[in-house]
mmCIF file of the N, C-alpha and C atoms, coordinates in Angstrom:
data_MODEL
# 
_entry.id   MODEL 
# 
loop_
_atom_site.group_PDB 
_atom_site.id 
_atom_site.type_symbol 
_atom_site.label_atom_id 
_atom_site.label_alt_id 
_atom_site.label_comp_id 
_atom_site.label_asym_id 
_atom_site.label_entity_id 
_atom_site.label_seq_id 
_atom_site.pdbx_PDB_ins_code 
_atom_site.Cartn_x 
_atom_site.Cartn_y 
_atom_site.Cartn_z 
_atom_site.occupancy 
_atom_site.B_iso_or_equiv 
_atom_site.pdbx_formal_charge 
_atom_site.auth_seq_id 
_atom_site.auth_comp_id 
_atom_site.auth_asym_id 
_atom_site.auth_atom_id 
_atom_site.pdbx_PDB_model_num 
ATOM 1   N N  . MET A 1 1  ? -83.650 -160.466 139.303 1.00 0.00 ? 1  MET A N  1 
ATOM 2   C CA . MET A 1 1  ? -83.759 -161.755 138.295 1.00 0.00 ? 1  MET A CA 1 
ATOM 3   C C  . MET A 1 1  ? -84.786 -161.349 136.856 1.00 0.00 ? 1  MET A C  1 
ATOM 4   N N  . ASP A 1 2  ? -84.447 -161.729 136.070 1.00 0.00 ? 2  ASP A N  1 
ATOM 5   C CA . ASP A 1 2  ? -85.079 -160.570 135.165 1.00 0.00 ? 2  ASP A CA 1 
ATOM 6   C C  . ASP A 1 2  ? -86.974 -161.389 134.619 1.00 0.00 ? 2  ASP A C  1 
ATOM 7   N N  . ARG A 1 3  ? -87.487 -160.826 133.740 1.00 0.00 ? 3  ARG A N  1 
ATOM 8   C CA . ARG A 1 3  ? -88.892 -161.056 134.159 1.00 0.00 ? 3  ARG A CA 1 
ATOM 9   C C  . ARG A 1 3  ? -89.288 -162.739 133.324 1.00 0.00 ? 3  ARG A C  1 
ATOM 10  N N  . GLY A 1 4  ? -88.063 -162.658 132.389 1.00 0.00 ? 4  GLY A N  1 
ATOM 11  C CA . GLY A 1 4  ? -88.761 -163.665 131.417 1.00 0.00 ? 4  GLY A CA 1 
ATOM 12  C C  . GLY A 1 4  ? -88.359 -164.891 132.794 1.00 0.00 ? 4  GLY A C  1 
ATOM 13  N N  . TYR A 1 5  ? -87.984 -164.474 134.288 1.00 0.00 ? 5  TYR A N  1 
ATOM 14  C CA . TYR A 1 5  ? -87.586 -165.959 134.942 1.00 0.00 ? 5  TYR A CA 1 
ATOM 15  C C  . TYR A 1 5  ? -89.039 -165.750 136.691 1.00 0.00 ? 5  TYR A C  1 
ATOM 16  N N  . PRO A 1 6  ? -90.160 -165.735 136.287 1.00 0.00 ? 6  PRO A N  1 
ATOM 17  C CA . PRO A 1 6  ? -90.744 -165.223 137.196 1.00 0.00 ? 6  PRO A CA 1 
ATOM 18  C C  . PRO A 1 6  ? -90.881 -166.213 138.642 1.00 0.00 ? 6  PRO A C  1 
ATOM 19  N N  . SER A 1 7  ? -91.867 -168.016 137.765 1.00 0.00 ? 7  SER A N  1 
ATOM 20  C CA . SER A 1 7  ? -91.486 -169.034 138.629 1.00 0.00 ? 7  SER A CA 1 
ATOM 21  C C  . SER A 1 7  ? -90.433 -169.819 139.257 1.00 0.00 ? 7  SER A C  1 
ATOM 22  N N  . HIS A 1 8  ? -89.734 -169.119 140.172 1.00 0.00 ? 8  HIS A N  1 
ATOM 23  C CA . HIS A 1 8  ? -88.395 -169.283 140.482 1.00 0.00 ? 8  HIS A CA 1 
ATOM 24  C C  . HIS A 1 8  ? -88.764 -170.197 141.577 1.00 0.00 ? 8  HIS A C  1 
ATOM 25  N N  . GLY A 1 9  ? -89.628 -170.726 142.273 1.00 0.00 ? 9  GLY A N  1 
ATOM 26  C CA . GLY A 1 9  ? -89.815 -171.690 142.586 1.00 0.00 ? 9  GLY A CA 1 
ATOM 27  C C  . GLY A 1 9  ? -89.615 -171.960 144.393 1.00 0.00 ? 9  GLY A C  1 
ATOM 28  N N  . VAL A 1 10 ? -88.343 -170.464 145.149 1.00 0.00 ? 10 VAL A N  1 
ATOM 29  C CA . VAL A 1 10 ? -87.739 -170.265 145.665 1.00 0.00 ? 10 VAL A CA 1 
ATOM 30  C C  . VAL A 1 10 ? -88.287 -169.611 146.853 1.00 0.00 ? 10 VAL A C  1 
ATOM 31  N N  . GLN A 1 11 ? -89.015 -170.669 148.544 1.00 0.00 ? 11 GLN A N  1 
ATOM 32  C CA . GLN A 1 11 ? -89.844 -169.790 149.837 1.00 0.00 ? 11 GLN A CA 1 
ATOM 33  C C  . GLN A 1 11 ? -88.938 -169.254 150.506 1.00 0.00 ? 11 GLN A C  1 
ATOM 34  N N  . ALA A 1 12 ? -87.519 -169.316 150.635 1.00 0.00 ? 12 ALA A N  1 
ATOM 35  C CA . ALA A 1 12 ? -86.774 -169.107 151.659 1.00 0.00 ? 12 ALA A CA 1 
ATOM 36  C C  . ALA A 1 12 ? -86.144 -167.133 151.943 1.00 0.00 ? 12 ALA A C  1 
ATOM 37  N N  . MET A 1 13 ? -86.477 -166.901 150.041 1.00 0.00 ? 13 MET A N  1 
ATOM 38  C CA . MET A 1 13 ? -86.078 -165.821 149.884 1.00 0.00 ? 13 MET A CA 1 
ATOM 39  C C  . MET A 1 13 ? -87.344 -165.064 149.523 1.00 0.00 ? 13 MET A C  1 
ATOM 40  N N  . ALA A 1 14 ? -87.184 -163.613 149.216 1.00 0.00 ? 14 ALA A N  1 
ATOM 41  C CA . ALA A 1 14 ? -87.872 -162.248 148.280 1.00 0.00 ? 14 ALA A CA 1 
ATOM 42  C C  . ALA A 1 14 ? -86.795 -162.610 147.047 1.00 0.00 ? 14 ALA A C  1 
ATOM 43  N N  . VAL A 1 15 ? -87.881 -162.360 146.205 1.00 0.00 ? 15 VAL A N  1 
ATOM 44  C CA . VAL A 1 15 ? -87.355 -162.311 144.676 1.00 0.00 ? 15 VAL A CA 1 
ATOM 45  C C  . VAL A 1 15 ? -87.800 -161.027 144.289 1.00 0.00 ? 15 VAL A C  1 
ATOM 46  N N  . TYR A 1 16 ? -87.437 -159.730 143.702 1.00 0.00 ? 16 TYR A N  1 
ATOM 47  C CA . TYR A 1 16 ? -87.737 -158.222 143.178 1.00 0.00 ? 16 TYR A CA 1 
ATOM 48  C C  . TYR A 1 16 ? -87.382 -158.798 141.744 1.00 0.00 ? 16 TYR A C  1 
ATOM 49  N N  . ILE A 1 17 ? -88.171 -158.523 141.157 1.00 0.00 ? 17 ILE A N  1 
ATOM 50  C CA . ILE A 1 17 ? -88.348 -157.955 139.334 1.00 0.00 ? 17 ILE A CA 1 
ATOM 51  C C  . ILE A 1 17 ? -88.664 -156.501 139.191 1.00 0.00 ? 17 ILE A C  1 
ATOM 52  N N  . ALA A 1 18 ? -87.800 -155.839 138.373 1.00 0.00 ? 18 ALA A N  1 
ATOM 53  C CA . ALA A 1 18 ? -88.130 -154.551 138.229 1.00 0.00 ? 18 ALA A CA 1 
ATOM 54  C C  . ALA A 1 18 ? -88.925 -154.602 137.324 1.00 0.00 ? 18 ALA A C  1 
ATOM 55  N N  . GLY A 1 19 ? -89.864 -153.143 137.709 1.00 0.00 ? 19 GLY A N  1 
ATOM 56  C CA . GLY A 1 19 ? -91.104 -153.223 137.237 1.00 0.00 ? 19 GLY A CA 1 
ATOM 57  C C  . GLY A 1 19 ? -92.727 -153.535 138.141 1.00 0.00 ? 19 GLY A C  1 
ATOM 58  N N  . GLN A 1 20 ? -91.720 -154.227 139.499 1.00 0.00 ? 20 GLN A N  1 
ATOM 59  C CA . GLN A 1 20 ? -93.129 -154.782 140.178 1.00 0.00 ? 20 GLN A CA 1 
ATOM 60  C C  . GLN A 1 20 ? -93.350 -153.465 141.480 1.00 0.00 ? 20 GLN A C  1 
ATOM 61  N N  . LYS A 1 21 ? -94.355 -153.888 141.193 1.00 0.00 ? 21 LYS A N  1 
ATOM 62  C CA . LYS A 1 21 ? -94.569 -152.911 142.599 1.00 0.00 ? 21 LYS A CA 1 
ATOM 63  C C  . LYS A 1 21 ? -94.835 -152.375 144.179 1.00 0.00 ? 21 LYS A C  1 
ATOM 64  N N  . HIS A 1 22 ? -95.799 -154.364 143.669 1.00 0.00 ? 22 HIS A N  1 
ATOM 65  C CA . HIS A 1 22 ? -95.870 -154.683 145.280 1.00 0.00 ? 22 HIS A CA 1 
ATOM 66  C C  . HIS A 1 22 ? -94.506 -155.199 146.522 1.00 0.00 ? 22 HIS A C  1 
ATOM 67  N N  . GLY A 1 23 ? -94.846 -154.216 147.355 1.00 0.00 ? 23 GLY A N  1 
ATOM 68  C CA . GLY A 1 23 ? -93.347 -154.633 148.311 1.00 0.00 ? 23 GLY A CA 1 
ATOM 69  C C  . GLY A 1 23 ? -92.293 -154.202 147.566 1.00 0.00 ? 23 GLY A C  1 
ATOM 70  N N  . MET A 1 24 ? -92.655 -152.670 147.168 1.00 0.00 ? 24 MET A N  1 
ATOM 71  C CA . MET A 1 24 ? -91.043 -152.523 147.060 1.00 0.00 ? 24 MET A CA 1 
ATOM 72  C C  . MET A 1 24 ? -90.846 -150.935 147.875 1.00 0.00 ? 24 MET A C  1 
ATOM 73  N N  . ILE A 1 25 ? -89.923 -150.703 148.516 1.00 0.00 ? 25 ILE A N  1 
ATOM 74  C CA . ILE A 1 25 ? -89.160 -149.466 149.027 1.00 0.00 ? 25 ILE A CA 1 
ATOM 75  C C  . ILE A 1 25 ? -88.493 -148.440 148.464 1.00 0.00 ? 25 ILE A C  1 
ATOM 76  N N  . PRO A 1 26 ? -88.936 -147.106 148.493 1.00 0.00 ? 26 PRO A N  1 
ATOM 77  C CA . PRO A 1 26 ? -87.693 -146.433 147.310 1.00 0.00 ? 26 PRO A CA 1 
ATOM 78  C C  . PRO A 1 26 ? -86.707 -146.814 147.418 1.00 0.00 ? 26 PRO A C  1 
ATOM 79  N N  . ALA A 1 27 ? -85.739 -147.601 148.991 1.00 0.00 ? 27 ALA A N  1 
ATOM 80  C CA . ALA A 1 27 ? -84.106 -148.487 148.928 1.00 0.00 ? 27 ALA A CA 1 
ATOM 81  C C  . ALA A 1 27 ? -84.146 -149.376 147.900 1.00 0.00 ? 27 ALA A C  1 
ATOM 82  N N  . LEU A 1 28 ? -85.279 -150.166 147.568 1.00 0.00 ? 28 LEU A N  1 
ATOM 83  C CA . LEU A 1 28 ? -84.771 -151.186 146.865 1.00 0.00 ? 28 LEU A CA 1 
ATOM 84  C C  . LEU A 1 28 ? -85.511 -151.079 144.881 1.00 0.00 ? 28 LEU A C  1 
ATOM 85  N N  . ARG A 1 29 ? -86.576 -149.480 144.972 1.00 0.00 ? 29 ARG A N  1 
ATOM 86  C CA . ARG A 1 29 ? -86.350 -149.246 143.741 1.00 0.00 ? 29 ARG A CA 1 
ATOM 87  C C  . ARG A 1 29 ? -85.467 -148.518 143.356 1.00 0.00 ? 29 ARG A C  1 
ATOM 88  N N  . ARG A 1 30 ? -84.996 -148.559 143.494 1.00 0.00 ? 30 ARG A N  1 
ATOM 89  C CA . ARG A 1 30 ? -83.631 -146.785 143.404 1.00 0.00 ? 30 ARG A CA 1 
ATOM 90  C C  . ARG A 1 30 ? -82.115 -148.587 142.983 1.00 0.00 ? 30 ARG A C  1 
ATOM 91  N N  . ASP A 1 31 ? -82.476 -149.549 143.706 1.00 0.00 ? 31 ASP A N  1 
ATOM 92  C CA . ASP A 1 31 ? -81.154 -150.462 143.984 1.00 0.00 ? 31 ASP A CA 1 
ATOM 93  C C  . ASP A 1 31 ? -81.577 -150.944 142.547 1.00 0.00 ? 31 ASP A C  1 
ATOM 94  N N  . LEU A 1 32 ? -82.748 -151.689 142.099 1.00 0.00 ? 32 LEU A N  1 
ATOM 95  C CA . LEU A 1 32 ? -83.321 -151.858 140.810 1.00 0.00 ? 32 LEU A CA 1 
ATOM 96  C C  . LEU A 1 32 ? -83.079 -151.080 139.057 1.00 0.00 ? 32 LEU A C  1 
ATOM 97  N N  . ARG A 1 33 ? -82.635 -149.559 139.386 1.00 0.00 ? 33 ARG A N  1 
ATOM 98  C CA . ARG A 1 33 ? -82.947 -148.738 139.200 1.00 0.00 ? 33 ARG A CA 1 
ATOM 99  C C  . ARG A 1 33 ? -81.610 -149.061 138.144 1.00 0.00 ? 33 ARG A C  1 
ATOM 100 N N  . ARG A 1 34 ? -80.539 -148.809 139.379 1.00 0.00 ? 34 ARG A N  1 
ATOM 101 C CA . ARG A 1 34 ? -79.244 -148.474 139.324 1.00 0.00 ? 34 ARG A CA 1 
ATOM 102 C C  . ARG A 1 34 ? -78.959 -150.082 138.418 1.00 0.00 ? 34 ARG A C  1 
ATOM 103 N N  . ARG A 1 35 ? -79.338 -151.359 138.462 1.00 0.00 ? 35 ARG A N  1 
ATOM 104 C CA . ARG A 1 35 ? -78.600 -152.309 137.877 1.00 0.00 ? 35 ARG A CA 1 
ATOM 105 C C  . ARG A 1 35 ? -79.119 -152.036 136.979 1.00 0.00 ? 35 ARG A C  1 
ATOM 106 N N  . ASN A 1 36 ? -80.715 -151.857 136.760 1.00 0.00 ? 36 ASN A N  1 
ATOM 107 C CA . ASN A 1 36 ? -80.977 -151.650 134.975 1.00 0.00 ? 36 ASN A CA 1 
ATOM 108 C C  . ASN A 1 36 ? -79.991 -150.860 134.099 1.00 0.00 ? 36 ASN A C  1 
ATOM 109 N N  . ALA A 1 37 ? -78.916 -149.533 134.421 1.00 0.00 ? 37 ALA A N  1 
ATOM 110 C CA . ALA A 1 37 ? -78.539 -149.406 133.960 1.00 0.00 ? 37 ALA A CA 1 
ATOM 111 C C  . ALA A 1 37 ? -77.040 -149.286 133.614 1.00 0.00 ? 37 ALA A C  1 
ATOM 112 N N  . ILE A 1 38 ? -76.433 -150.211 134.572 1.00 0.00 ? 38 ILE A N  1 
ATOM 113 C CA . ILE A 1 38 ? -75.474 -150.791 134.636 1.00 0.00 ? 38 ILE A CA 1 
ATOM 114 C C  . ILE A 1 38 ? -74.871 -152.533 133.768 1.00 0.00 ? 38 ILE A C  1 
ATOM 115 N N  . GLU A 1 39 ? -76.101 -152.775 133.293 1.00 0.00 ? 39 GLU A N  1 
ATOM 116 C CA . GLU A 1 39 ? -76.475 -154.196 132.861 1.00 0.00 ? 39 GLU A CA 1 
ATOM 117 C C  . GLU A 1 39 ? -76.265 -154.146 131.829 1.00 0.00 ? 39 GLU A C  1 
ATOM 118 N N  . PRO A 1 40 ? -76.036 -153.365 131.025 1.00 0.00 ? 40 PRO A N  1 
ATOM 119 C CA . PRO A 1 40 ? -75.617 -153.352 129.380 1.00 0.00 ? 40 PRO A CA 1 
ATOM 120 C C  . PRO A 1 40 ? -73.844 -153.169 129.270 1.00 0.00 ? 40 PRO A C  1 
ATOM 121 N N  . ALA A 1 41 ? -73.540 -151.908 130.286 1.00 0.00 ? 41 ALA A N  1 
ATOM 122 C CA . ALA A 1 41 ? -72.094 -152.170 130.397 1.00 0.00 ? 41 ALA A CA 1 
ATOM 123 C C  . ALA A 1 41 ? -71.634 -153.443 130.530 1.00 0.00 ? 41 ALA A C  1 
ATOM 124 N N  . ILE A 1 42 ? -72.055 -153.986 131.640 1.00 0.00 ? 42 ILE A N  1 
ATOM 125 C CA . ILE A 1 42 ? -72.007 -155.631 132.050 1.00 0.00 ? 42 ILE A CA 1 
ATOM 126 C C  . ILE A 1 42 ? -71.473 -156.154 131.029 1.00 0.00 ? 42 ILE A C  1 
ATOM 127 N N  . GLY A 1 43 ? -72.739 -156.864 130.581 1.00 0.00 ? 43 GLY A N  1 
ATOM 128 C CA . GLY A 1 43 ? -72.659 -157.449 128.920 1.00 0.00 ? 43 GLY A CA 1 
ATOM 129 C C  . GLY A 1 43 ? -71.872 -157.439 127.700 1.00 0.00 ? 43 GLY A C  1 
ATOM 130 N N  . HIS A 1 44 ? -71.541 -156.126 127.572 1.00 0.00 ? 44 HIS A N  1 
ATOM 131 C CA . HIS A 1 44 ? -70.705 -155.851 126.894 1.00 0.00 ? 44 HIS A CA 1 
ATOM 132 C C  . HIS A 1 44 ? -69.277 -156.240 126.962 1.00 0.00 ? 44 HIS A C  1 
ATOM 133 N N  . MET A 1 45 ? -68.898 -155.810 127.979 1.00 0.00 ? 45 MET A N  1 
ATOM 134 C CA . MET A 1 45 ? -67.274 -156.669 129.088 1.00 0.00 ? 45 MET A CA 1 
ATOM 135 C C  . MET A 1 45 ? -67.091 -157.786 129.060 1.00 0.00 ? 45 MET A C  1 
ATOM 136 N N  . LYS A 1 46 ? -68.505 -158.464 129.048 1.00 0.00 ? 46 LYS A N  1 
ATOM 137 C CA . LYS A 1 46 ? -68.330 -160.668 129.021 1.00 0.00 ? 46 LYS A CA 1 
ATOM 138 C C  . LYS A 1 46 ? -68.082 -160.518 127.538 1.00 0.00 ? 46 LYS A C  1 
ATOM 139 N N  . THR A 1 47 ? -68.995 -159.861 125.918 1.00 0.00 ? 47 THR A N  1 
ATOM 140 C CA . THR A 1 47 ? -68.649 -160.466 125.141 1.00 0.00 ? 47 THR A CA 1 
ATOM 141 C C  . THR A 1 47 ? -67.918 -159.913 124.629 1.00 0.00 ? 47 THR A C  1 
ATOM 142 N N  . ASP A 1 48 ? -66.940 -158.829 125.235 1.00 0.00 ? 48 ASP A N  1 
ATOM 143 C CA . ASP A 1 48 ? -65.641 -158.277 124.520 1.00 0.00 ? 48 ASP A CA 1 
ATOM 144 C C  . ASP A 1 48 ? -64.203 -158.393 124.770 1.00 0.00 ? 48 ASP A C  1 
ATOM 145 N N  . GLY A 1 49 ? -64.926 -158.940 126.333 1.00 0.00 ? 49 GLY A N  1 
ATOM 146 C CA . GLY A 1 49 ? -63.809 -159.615 126.580 1.00 0.00 ? 49 GLY A CA 1 
ATOM 147 C C  . GLY A 1 49 ? -63.355 -160.889 126.792 1.00 0.00 ? 49 GLY A C  1 
ATOM 148 N N  . ARG A 1 50 ? -64.102 -161.655 125.790 1.00 0.00 ? 50 ARG A N  1 
ATOM 149 C CA . ARG A 1 50 ? -64.820 -162.930 125.714 1.00 0.00 ? 50 ARG A CA 1 
ATOM 150 C C  . ARG A 1 50 ? -64.715 -163.706 127.413 1.00 0.00 ? 50 ARG A C  1 
ATOM 151 N N  . LEU A 1 51 ? -65.843 -163.060 128.190 1.00 0.00 ? 51 LEU A N  1 
ATOM 152 C CA . LEU A 1 51 ? -65.839 -164.019 129.111 1.00 0.00 ? 51 LEU A CA 1 
ATOM 153 C C  . LEU A 1 51 ? -67.047 -164.661 129.383 1.00 0.00 ? 51 LEU A C  1 
ATOM 154 N N  . SER A 1 52 ? -67.543 -165.506 127.900 1.00 0.00 ? 52 SER A N  1 
ATOM 155 C CA . SER A 1 52 ? -68.581 -165.902 127.872 1.00 0.00 ? 52 SER A CA 1 
ATOM 156 C C  . SER A 1 52 ? -68.243 -167.656 129.060 1.00 0.00 ? 52 SER A C  1 
ATOM 157 N N  . ARG A 1 53 ? -69.797 -168.448 128.730 1.00 0.00 ? 53 ARG A N  1 
ATOM 158 C CA . ARG A 1 53 ? -69.609 -169.260 129.263 1.00 0.00 ? 53 ARG A CA 1 
ATOM 159 C C  . ARG A 1 53 ? -68.302 -169.930 129.047 1.00 0.00 ? 53 ARG A C  1 
ATOM 160 N N  . CYS A 1 54 ? -67.685 -171.101 129.818 1.00 0.00 ? 54 CYS A N  1 
ATOM 161 C CA . CYS A 1 54 ? -66.668 -171.921 129.913 1.00 0.00 ? 54 CYS A CA 1 
ATOM 162 C C  . CYS A 1 54 ? -67.434 -173.896 129.180 1.00 0.00 ? 54 CYS A C  1 
ATOM 163 N N  . ALA A 1 55 ? -66.932 -173.515 128.070 1.00 0.00 ? 55 ALA A N  1 
ATOM 164 C CA . ALA A 1 55 ? -66.712 -174.668 127.476 1.00 0.00 ? 55 ALA A CA 1 
ATOM 165 C C  . ALA A 1 55 ? -66.439 -176.065 127.957 1.00 0.00 ? 55 ALA A C  1 
ATOM 166 N N  . LEU A 1 56 ? -65.557 -175.736 128.698 1.00 0.00 ? 56 LEU A N  1 
ATOM 167 C CA . LEU A 1 56 ? -64.777 -176.989 129.185 1.00 0.00 ? 56 LEU A CA 1 
ATOM 168 C C  . LEU A 1 56 ? -64.849 -177.780 130.817 1.00 0.00 ? 56 LEU A C  1 
ATOM 169 N N  . LYS A 1 57 ? -65.098 -178.887 130.967 1.00 0.00 ? 57 LYS A N  1 
ATOM 170 C CA . LYS A 1 57 ? -65.836 -178.917 132.240 1.00 0.00 ? 57 LYS A CA 1 
ATOM 171 C C  . LYS A 1 57 ? -64.530 -179.671 133.101 1.00 0.00 ? 57 LYS A C  1 
ATOM 172 N N  . GLY A 1 58 ? -65.254 -179.017 133.998 1.00 0.00 ? 58 GLY A N  1 
ATOM 173 C CA . GLY A 1 58 ? -64.580 -179.133 135.251 1.00 0.00 ? 58 GLY A CA 1 
ATOM 174 C C  . GLY A 1 58 ? -63.951 -178.027 136.349 1.00 0.00 ? 58 GLY A C  1 
ATOM 175 N N  . THR A 1 59 ? -62.945 -178.694 137.043 1.00 0.00 ? 59 THR A N  1 
ATOM 176 C CA . THR A 1 59 ? -62.206 -177.662 137.599 1.00 0.00 ? 59 THR A CA 1 
ATOM 177 C C  . THR A 1 59 ? -60.899 -177.178 136.676 1.00 0.00 ? 59 THR A C  1 
ATOM 178 N N  . LEU A 1 60 ? -60.407 -178.948 135.746 1.00 0.00 ? 60 LEU A N  1 
ATOM 179 C CA . LEU A 1 60 ? -59.051 -178.506 134.758 1.00 0.00 ? 60 LEU A CA 1 
ATOM 180 C C  . LEU A 1 60 ? -59.834 -177.373 133.944 1.00 0.00 ? 60 LEU A C  1 
ATOM 181 N N  . GLY A 1 61 ? -60.834 -177.318 133.109 1.00 0.00 ? 61 GLY A N  1 
ATOM 182 C CA . GLY A 1 61 ? -61.500 -176.399 132.673 1.00 0.00 ? 61 GLY A CA 1 
ATOM 183 C C  . GLY A 1 61 ? -61.366 -175.129 132.626 1.00 0.00 ? 61 GLY A C  1 
ATOM 184 N N  . ASP A 1 62 ? -61.699 -175.266 134.149 1.00 0.00 ? 62 ASP A N  1 
ATOM 185 C CA . ASP A 1 62 ? -61.931 -173.558 133.984 1.00 0.00 ? 62 ASP A CA 1 
ATOM 186 C C  . ASP A 1 62 ? -60.525 -172.768 134.235 1.00 0.00 ? 62 ASP A C  1 
ATOM 187 N N  . ALA A 1 63 ? -58.902 -174.307 134.852 1.00 0.00 ? 63 ALA A N  1 
ATOM 188 C CA . ALA A 1 63 ? -57.845 -173.444 134.967 1.00 0.00 ? 63 ALA A CA 1 
ATOM 189 C C  . ALA A 1 63 ? -57.654 -172.665 133.315 1.00 0.00 ? 63 ALA A C  1 
ATOM 190 N N  . LEU A 1 64 ? -58.471 -174.273 132.350 1.00 0.00 ? 64 LEU A N  1 
ATOM 191 C CA . LEU A 1 64 ? -57.903 -173.834 131.117 1.00 0.00 ? 64 LEU A CA 1 
ATOM 192 C C  . LEU A 1 64 ? -57.526 -172.921 130.068 1.00 0.00 ? 64 LEU A C  1 
ATOM 193 N N  . GLN A 1 65 ? -59.320 -172.492 130.512 1.00 0.00 ? 65 GLN A N  1 
ATOM 194 C CA . GLN A 1 65 ? -60.231 -171.333 130.368 1.00 0.00 ? 65 GLN A CA 1 
ATOM 195 C C  . GLN A 1 65 ? -59.050 -169.859 130.703 1.00 0.00 ? 65 GLN A C  1 
ATOM 196 N N  . ALA A 1 66 ? -58.822 -169.818 131.621 1.00 0.00 ? 66 ALA A N  1 
ATOM 197 C CA . ALA A 1 66 ? -57.667 -169.152 132.333 1.00 0.00 ? 66 ALA A CA 1 
ATOM 198 C C  . ALA A 1 66 ? -56.800 -168.864 131.459 1.00 0.00 ? 66 ALA A C  1 
ATOM 199 N N  . VAL A 1 67 ? -55.693 -169.651 131.132 1.00 0.00 ? 67 VAL A N  1 
ATOM 200 C CA . VAL A 1 67 ? -54.836 -169.572 130.743 1.00 0.00 ? 67 VAL A CA 1 
ATOM 201 C C  . VAL A 1 67 ? -54.905 -169.062 129.302 1.00 0.00 ? 67 VAL A C  1 
ATOM 202 N N  . LEU A 1 68 ? -56.586 -170.004 128.083 1.00 0.00 ? 68 LEU A N  1 
ATOM 203 C CA . LEU A 1 68 ? -56.364 -169.275 126.911 1.00 0.00 ? 68 LEU A CA 1 
ATOM 204 C C  . LEU A 1 68 ? -56.781 -167.872 126.891 1.00 0.00 ? 68 LEU A C  1 
# 
């Protein structure tokens, strides 16, 4: 969850935001740091490989996007 969406309204599970101090154990802190390290690489791969959101609607649109 990124910091721009703190009011998620989900009650059934715990949501951890990078930089939070309450309720963080060392393993979770390490995992969040790892995610922050690879997030830019994922973003660049998506933009360079044209893997952005599909503008075509439905299952047929998803199939056409894969072909295009």
